[in-house]
ZAMARGU-4260 file (C-alpha; in steps of 0.2 Angstrom, whole numbers, plus 5000, padded with zeros to 4 digits):
<rodrens>
0) 4829/5471/5022 | 4843/5479/5015 | 4839/5486/4998 | 4852/5475/4986 | 4842/5479/4970
5) 4844/5493/4959 | 4852/5504/4974 | 4872/5508/4976 | 4874/5493/4986 | 4889/5485/4981
10) 4892/5465/4980 | 4910/5461/4982 | 4918/5443/4974 | 4934/5439/4976 | 4940/5429/4960
15) 4932/5432/4939 | 4933/5413/4931 | 4919/5406/4924 | 4910/5401/4941 | 4910/5422/4942
20) 4903/5424/4924 | 4889/5412/4926 | 4886/5422/4943 | 4885/5437/4936 | 4871/5431/4925
25) 4859/5433/4940 | 4867/5446/4949 | 4863/5456/4933 | 4844/5449/4933 | 4842/5458/4949
30) 4852/5473/4945 | 4865/5468/4960 | 4879/5481/4958 | 4895/5470/4957 | 4913/5472/4959
35) 4926/5457/4954 | 4944/5456/4960 | 4956/5443/4951 | 4973/5443/4945 | 4970/5442/4926
40) 4966/5456/4915 | 4957/5443/4902 | 4947/5435/4918 | 4929/5431/4912 | 4922/5443/4921
45) 4932/5456/4917 | 4922/5465/4904 | 4906/5461/4912 | 4905/5465/4927 | 4898/5482/4933
50) 4918/5485/4939 | 4933/5475/4938 | 4950/5476/4948 | 4965/5468/4943 | 4976/5461/4959
55) 4983/5444/4970 | 4970/5435/4978 | 4983/5429/4990 | 4992/5447/4994 | 4985/5453/5009
60) 4985/5472/5006 | 4976/5468/4989 | 4963/5458/4998 | 4961/5471/5013 | 4957/5486/5002
65) 4946/5477/4990 | 4936/5473/5004 | 4936/5491/5009 | 4926/5496/4993 | 4911/5484/4994
70) 4897/5480/5006 | 4896/5461/5008 | 4910/5450/5001 | 4911/5434/4993 | 4920/5420/4983
75) 4921/5411/4967 | 4938/5402/4972 | 4944/5398/4990 | 4962/5402/4988 | 4960/5418/4994
80) 4970/5428/5009 | 4961/5423/5023 | 4970/5435/5037 | 4966/5450/5026 | 4947/5441/5028
85) 4948/5439/5047 | 4954/5458/5049 | 4937/5464/5037 | 4928/5453/5046 | 4933/5462/5064
90) 4930/5478/5056 | 4912/5477/5053 | 4912/5469/5034 | 4901/5453/5032 | 4908/5439/5020
95) 4900/5422/5017 | 4907/5411/5015 | 4912/5414/5033 | 4933/5415/5035 | 4934/5403/5048
100) 4926/5390/5035 | 4939/5395/5021 | 4955/5392/5032 | 4947/5374/5037 | 4942/5372/5018
105) 4957/5377/5010 | 4970/5365/5019 | 4965/5347/5016 | 4973/5341/5027 | 4962/5354/5042
110) 4948/5350/5030 | 4949/5330/5035 | 4951/5333/5053 | 4938/5342/5054 | 4926/5328/5048
115) 4935/5316/5059 | 4932/5328/5073 | 4914/5331/5068 | 4910/5310/5066 | 4909/5314/5049
120) 4912/5298/5039 | 4929/5299/5027 | 4941/5288/5021 | 4957/5284/5035 | 4972/5295/5032
125) 4987/5302/5037 | 4996/5319/5040 | 5012/5324/5033 | 5022/5339/5034 | 5036/5334/5022
130) 5037/5321/5006 | 5051/5313/5019 | 5040/5310/5033 | 5028/5300/5021 | 5041/5289/5013
135) 5049/5286/5030 | 5029/5281/5036 | 5029/5269/5022 | 5046/5261/5025 | 5039/5259/5042
140) 5023/5250/5036 | 5012/5263/5042 | 5004/5265/5025 | 5003/5252/5013 | 5003/5254/4989
145) 4991/5259/4984 | 4985/5275/4992 | 4979/5292/4986 | 4993/5308/4989 | 4982/5324/4991
150) 4990/5339/4993 | 4988/5352/5008 | 4985/5367/4997 | 4981/5373/4980 | 4975/5357/4971
155) 4960/5359/4961 | 4952/5348/4944 | 4963/5333/4948 | 4979/5343/4952 | 4987/5339/4967
160) 4979/5323/4968 | 4988/5306/4962 | 4984/5286/4965 | 5003/5283/4974 | 5004/5264/4966
165) 5022/5258/4970 | 5039/5267/4974 | 5042/5275/4959 | 5026/5284/4961 | 5031/5290/4979
170) 5050/5296/4973 | 5042/5308/4961 | 5030/5317/4973 | 5031/5335/4974 | 5039/5343/4992
175) 5027/5351/5005 | 5012/5346/5015 | 5000/5333/5010 | 4989/5318/5015 | 4990/5300/5010
180) 4972/5292/5011 | 4966/5275/5012 | 4963/5271/4991 | 4944/5267/4996 | 4933/5253/4981
185) 4918/5265/4977 | 4905/5261/4964 | 4902/5278/4963 | 4907/5296/4966 | 4892/5307/4971
190) 4890/5326/4976 | 4875/5336/4986 | 4875/5357/4984 | 4870/5363/5001 | 4861/5381/5004
195) 4861/5389/5019 | 4857/5407/5022 | 4861/5419/5040 | 4843/5414/5046 | 4847/5396/5045
200) 4835/5391/5032 | 4842/5375/5024 | 4838/5367/5006 | 4849/5353/4997 | 4849/5349/4978
205) 4845/5333/4972 | 4860/5320/4974 | 4871/5318/4956 | 4884/5307/4949 | 4899/5311/4943
210) 4911/5302/4929 | 4927/5307/4928 | 4939/5305/4912 | 4954/5293/4916 | 4968/5302/4910
215) 4965/5320/4916 | 4955/5317/4934 | 4944/5330/4929 | 4924/5328/4926 | 4917/5324/4911
220) 4898/5320/4914 | 4887/5327/4928 | 4870/5317/4927 | 4855/5323/4938 | 4847/5312/4946
225) 4861/5300/4950 | 4855/5282/4946 | 4855/5276/4963 | 4844/5270/4976 | 4833/5281/4985
230) 4840/5273/5002 | 4858/5279/4997 | 4853/5296/4991 | 4842/5299/5007 | 4861/5294/5016
235) 4871/5307/5004 | 4860/5321/5008 | 4860/5319/5027 | 4877/5317/5027 | 4879/5332/5016
240) 4868/5342/5028 | 4878/5336/5043 | 4891/5343/5036 | 4884/5360/5033 | 4880/5360/5052
245) 4896/5357/5057 | 4904/5372/5048 | 4886/5381/5053 | 4892/5387/5035 | 4882/5400/5025
250) 4880/5402/5007 | 4882/5387/4993 | 4893/5369/4999 | 4895/5357/4987 | 4900/5342/4996
255) 4910/5328/4985 | 4907/5309/4991 | 4911/5291/4988 | 4897/5277/4988 | 4906/5264/4995
260) 4905/5245/4987 | 4893/5240/5002 | 4883/5260/5002 | 4891/5268/5013 | 4894/5287/5009
265) 4912/5293/5013 | 4915/5314/5012 | 4929/5316/5002 | 4930/5335/5000 | 4920/5351/5001
270) 4919/5368/4990 | 4913/5382/4999 | 4904/5389/4983 | 4895/5384/4968 | 4903/5372/4959
275) 4904/5361/4943 | 4893/5348/4950 | 4878/5361/4950 | 4882/5368/4930 | 4866/5358/4925
280) 4854/5367/4937 | 4855/5382/4924 | 4843/5375/4913 | 4836/5359/4924 | 4831/5365/4940
285) 4819/5379/4946 | 4832/5389/4956 | 4849/5388/4947 | 4867/5386/4959 | 4871/5404/4955
290) 4855/5412/4959 | 4854/5401/4975 | 4870/5406/4980 | 4865/5425/4977 | 4851/5422/4989
295) 4858/5413/5004 | 4875/5427/5007 | 4860/5439/5005 | 4847/5432/5019 | 4835/5431/5007
300) 4821/5416/5005 | 4830/5400/4997 | 4824/5395/4979 | 4816/5379/4976 | 4828/5366/4972
305) 4818/5353/4964 | 4823/5349/4945 | 4811/5353/4931 | 4818/5340/4920 | 4833/5324/4922
310) 4849/5336/4917 | 4866/5330/4912 | 4880/5344/4910 | 4897/5340/4898 | 4913/5348/4901
315) 4921/5355/4887 | 4940/5355/4889 | 4954/5360/4878 | 4958/5346/4866 | 4975/5336/4868
320) 4989/5343/4855 | 4980/5360/4854 | 4988/5376/4862 | 4981/5393/4856 | 4968/5404/4851
325) 4951/5393/4853 | 4941/5385/4839 | 4925/5376/4844 | 4922/5364/4831 | 4904/5359/4828
330) 4896/5369/4838 | 4881/5369/4826 | 4880/5352/4824 | 4878/5351/4842 | 4865/5366/4841
335) 4854/5356/4832 | 4850/5342/4846 | 4833/5348/4855 | 4838/5351/4873 | 4858/5354/4872
340) 4863/5372/4879 | 4879/5375/4876 | 4891/5390/4889 | 4906/5395/4884 | 4916/5403/4897
345) 4924/5418/4889 | 4943/5412/4888 | 4949/5415/4871 | 4968/5405/4872 | 4964/5386/4874
350) 4979/5372/4882 | 4975/5353/4885 | 4962/5349/4897 | 4959/5370/4902 | 4941/5370/4904
355) 4933/5381/4892 | 4913/5379/4894 | 4902/5365/4899 | 4886/5359/4887 | 4869/5355/4897
360) 4857/5342/4890 | 4839/5342/4896 | 4827/5327/4894 | 4814/5317/4902 | 4823/5303/4900
365) 4839/5301/4910 | 4845/5288/4901 | 4838/5296/4884 | 4850/5312/4891 | 4867/5302/4895
370) 4867/5294/4875 | 4863/5312/4871 | 4878/5318/4880 | 4889/5303/4876 | 4884/5311/4856
375) 4888/5328/4861 | 4905/5326/4868 | 4911/5314/4854 | 4905/5329/4841 | 4910/5345/4848
380) 4931/5349/4848 | 4940/5364/4857 | 4954/5365/4846 | 4966/5379/4841 | 4967/5389/4825
</rodrens>
């Protein structure tokens, strides 16, 4: 085994946001030297990694030259220059997740086609290169309202996704490649995180349930374990494993799914990295998703994914009507509650719906944890000076 610990081994990470920041707490625990590339000098990782480089993650030369400085390369965001990664991989650099996986996952249309080609259950969809093609498709009765429009590239946290209910909505869609997906009536949005190392060792985390904010289309609560029947949970984990297997994936893969009205599982999309749906694991699991990411990409034995206790994660996002230097109001009040741990992401500037942190609530009783989560949500406010 390579000596990754307390050595001159250099782990490169593309992206220095909050996922990278939480990853750094694990690399610091193992004393792994970590080199970060991010476009912003104020990135959450900038002050706490071993070495920081500022640069555009979509620029070929920037990513290629950064890759030459490290011994193994990983990501905390998937919108990176894949051509540069392909060249680095051809020249012998180990990159996880694999560039071939990222190329498919980066584009929602390619991702959906991948599911169809591999017999992975997903909602029906049509693929369009231009909005005019989509309009033409509607006018010819190929698709009907309502449907879900998704931009093929660069969507995140509810951006690049819209439920199209009428022709006015259709007229207001932005230009560019997209998919139109059949609107699926569902009971629950679920997620399963799969970890896989190069040796092929596989582990899944428990199925979590996600509750979304109705306006922002962002996850408000992640609940672990999901309050679903065991047979549904088993099916969700099997589908997630099938996705990881189809990709021949190495690293951490978050598989987001719908549980339909008749308890079918449909894959919505995947994230090839640590994910919002796994933040609860820092406090509630034997092995956090961030430690597991490190273990999987370094081909180390995978850790125990079981939960020690029920966990709920509440996202802290900027309050509406506030833009400027951040103030966390009433954080002292939530710290008075047993089992409550805030995580702040090192962002000094807040704006409406910007992800600024999260709070984990752990409790033996999932329903009591959910009640406390509601209390936390209504108490703590992310405002500006």
